[in-house]
N, C-alpha and C positions, 0 to 999 in steps of 0.2 A: 504494500500500500504506500502511496506517496501523498503526503499532506499538501495543503495549499502553499506552504512555505518551501515546498520541494524537499522535505525531509523524508527519506526512505525508511519505512518501518517494515521489518521482516516478521511475518506472522507464521508461526509454526504450529503444528498440532501435536497433541499428546496421544499416545496409543499404547496398547499392551497385548493385543491379539491380532491375528491375521485378519479377522473380520473387520477390524478398524481401518485397514489399509485402503479400501475403496474410497473412503472419505478424504483421502489425501488429495486426490485430483478433483473430487466433487466440491470440496470446500474452498479450493483455491489456495491451500497452504503451500508454503515454499519449502516444506520438508517436515520431518518429524523431529521436534525438539527434545522429546522424551519418549523413549520406548521402554515401558516398564517390564523388565525381564522376570520379575518375581511371579507373574501370573502363571507362567509355565510350571512353576514349582508348587504353587498353591493349589492347583487342581489335581494333583497326583498324590497317591498314597506312599510313593517311594521317590527317592531322588531321581530326576531324569538322567538319562545317559548322555554323555558328551556328543555322540553322533546325532541323537535326536535334537539336541539344542542347536548344533551347528546347522542342521537342515532347516530348522525354524528361522534362525537368524539369516541364513542365505535366502530363504523365501521372502523374508521381510525386505531385504535389500533389492531383490528382484522386483517385488511389487512397487517399491519406491522409484525404481528406474534411476534416472539421473539426479533425483532429489536426495538431499542428505538425510541420514538417520543417525540420531545420537542414542546409543544404548546405555541405559543406566544399569549398573550391576545390581545384583540381588539386594533388594531393600525390604528386609523382613524385620520382625520384632515390633514392639509397640502394639498396633492393632492388627498386624499381619503375622499369623503364626503358621508355620509349615506343619502339615498333618503328620509328617514322618520325623519331626524333631521334637524332643522333649520340651514341653512348655515350661519356661522358667517363670516362677512366680516373683513378681517385682512390685514394690509399693507404688512406683510411678514409671510404667513402661515407656512412656514418651521420652523420659530422660534416662532410659536404661540401656539394656543390651540389644542393640538394633543396628541394622544397615551395615556400614563399613566396620563397625565394632565386631559384629558377628563374623564378617568376612575375614578379618585379620585374625580372629581367635580360631576360626575354622578354615584355615587357608586352603585345605584340599578342595573345598567346594568352590571358593573363589578362583582358584587356579584352573579347575576344570571348566568353569564358565568362561574364563578368559581365553582358554584354548579353543573352546567352542566358537567364541566370537571371531577369533583370528581365522579359524578354519572356515566358518560361514562366510566371511568376507571374500575368501578365495582370491586374494590379490587386489581387491578393490579398496578404495578409501574406507577407513574405519574411524568412527568417533565413539569413544568410551567415556562414561562419566561415573565417578564414584560418589555414592550418596552419603549425606550426613557427616561430612568431613568437618571436624571441629578444630583439629590441630594439623599443621603442615606435616608433622611426622606420620600421621595416618595416611596422608596422600602419598608421601614418599614410600611408605611401606607397601601400599597397594600398587604403586607404580613398579616397585621392585618385583612383586609377584607377576606383573605383566611382562617385565623384562625376562623373567624365567620362562614364562609361557612362550614368548617370542623365540627364545633360544631353543626351546624344545621343538617348536614347529620348524625352525630352520634346520635342525639336525635331521628331522624326519623328511626333509625335502619338500615341505608344503609351501605354497606361495605365501609371501607376507604382504600386508597391505601396501599399496603404492604410497599412501599417506596415512599416518596414524596420529590422531589428536586425542589427548587425554585431559579431561576436565574434572572439576569437582562441583558438587552442589553445596552452595553456601546456605545452610539452614540454621546455623547458630551464630550469634553475634561475635563469638570469639574469633572466627575465621576472618572477619572483616579487619581485624587488627593483627593479622599474621605479618611476619617480616617481609620486606620487599622481595627477598629471594624467592618466597613462595609464589608471588604474583609474576615473577620472571619465569618460574619453572612451569606453572600450569598453563595449558593452552587456552582454556576458557573457563569461565565461571557461570554457573546457572543458579540464580537465586531461587531457592525453594520457598516460595512465599507462604505456603500453608503452615509450615513449621516455623519459619523465621518470625512471623508476626506473633505467634503464641509465645515464643521464647523472649522476644523483644518486650512484649507487654506483660509477661508472666501471667498469661491468661489462657487456660486450657480451652482449646477450640472445641472440645466436646462438652464443655460445661455451659449449659444454657444460662446460668446465673451471671457469667462474666463474658461469654464469647462475643456478645453484641455491644459490650461496653466500650471497646476500643476499636477505633476506625483506622484502617491503613492510610486513609487520606488525612491523617493527623500530621501536623508539621514535624513532630519529632521523628516519626517513622520515615517520612519523605526525606528529611535531612540525613538520616542514617543511610538511606539508599543512595543519596548523592555522595556520601562519603565512600561507599563501596565503589561507585562508578569512578570516582576520582582515583582510587587505588588502581583500578583496572586500566584506566586511561593512561596513567603514568608509565605503564609498561606494555601498552598495546594489547592487553588481555581482553579477549572478547567477552561481553557480558550479556546475559539474557535474564528474563524473569519468567518463571514457570509457576503456575498455580491457578487457583480459582479466580483470583483478582485480575490476572492477566486477561481473562476473557470477559470481564465486566466493563462495559463501555466507559464509564466515568473514570474508573481506576486505570484502564488502559490509556486513556487520554493523559492522565497525570503522569503515569510512568514514562510515556513516550515524550512528553513535554520536558521532563527533567533529563532526558537523554538516553534512557534505556530503550533502545529502538529495536530490540528483538524480543518478542513475546511468544510464549508457548502455552497453548490452551486447548480446550475441547474443540473438536472440529466444528461443532454447531455454533461456536462463538465467533469464528473467524469472519463470517459475513457481516454481522452487525458491527464488529470492531473496525473492519476495513471501511465500511460505509461511513462511519463517523470520522475516522482519521482523514479520509479524502476530503472532508468538508471543513477541516480544522486548520487554522494557522497555529501550529505547535509553538513557534517562536513567540507569538503574541501571548499564548497561554503561559508559556514559561516565564515571561516577564511579569505577568500578573501574579503567578505563584511566588516569584522572588520578592515582589513588592509586599505581598501578604505576610511572608515570613519575616521580612525586615521590620515590620511594625508589630510583630508579636502575635499575629493571628494564628491560631492553632487549627481551626476548622478549614482545611483546604478543600474539603468536599463542596462547601458552599461556593468557593471561588470557581471551581470547575463547573458547578451547576449554573452559576450566573453567566459564565462564559458561553456555555452551550445554549442557554436561554436566548443569548443575543444572536444566535445563528438561526437560519431558516431550516430547522430540523424538527421532525415530529417527535413527540414524547416517547413513542414506541421505540425509537432508535436508540434511546439511552436508558430504557427501563431494564 
């Protein structure tokens, strides 16, 4: 999508099953910003075999054609429990043993999945993202497992990706303050908004008593996102925003206005978001947001609403 001020916004779709892939072309998405690989594990009573996974990943890339696909490694724990793994009782699973923490503690599963991704790519470009990275050392350890998988595939004579990009999901505030060396090392950052906002506001997104109390279009959260963007910009690290808010028109406008111009969302959200961006001067909205922040206004949702109200757009386009 291209805004009135000629700012290009890349709209990607989220997926997790082969059945999602027809929406890639139907929705007008420019690629898959997040392919959830855990779904192939959650629907089985035993761990899938490497060959089965490599076939699935290969089919996904075939279905995407020339469009890019970013595969997120196994993101389990919290609300996603594998049928064939012993359930660990934790007082607060959202802050517990999950995602890359499980992968590094159970490296055999992570290694097998990385081998399957390399094999499924079959020499094509490959983009891999590690979930819930809180510390640079977790990213480096996961990347070392990937290096081992690459070495194994090379020994076996299997083709390696023409281009390999390795990124991290930023879902905890800690990673935003990682040393410069991390931002130099990582190829891309995807902000996992669903988790990041609950940890930023210390408000459980499943708790109805507090989940609606805090708005992502609050100036403190938006200023935090701008900090993340400035860290990425300093080292040329690509940045995207992934989650429910990326697919909500007002939130999408605000995110793109502050310079986060790659969004990944449900396929059904791409059309409405694209429609609104094409009718918006993001530069003008950015200046209004900056002015609001400079005078201490915290409710940026109202700023975006007022801006949209000045446009000739029906209310259904932003609902």
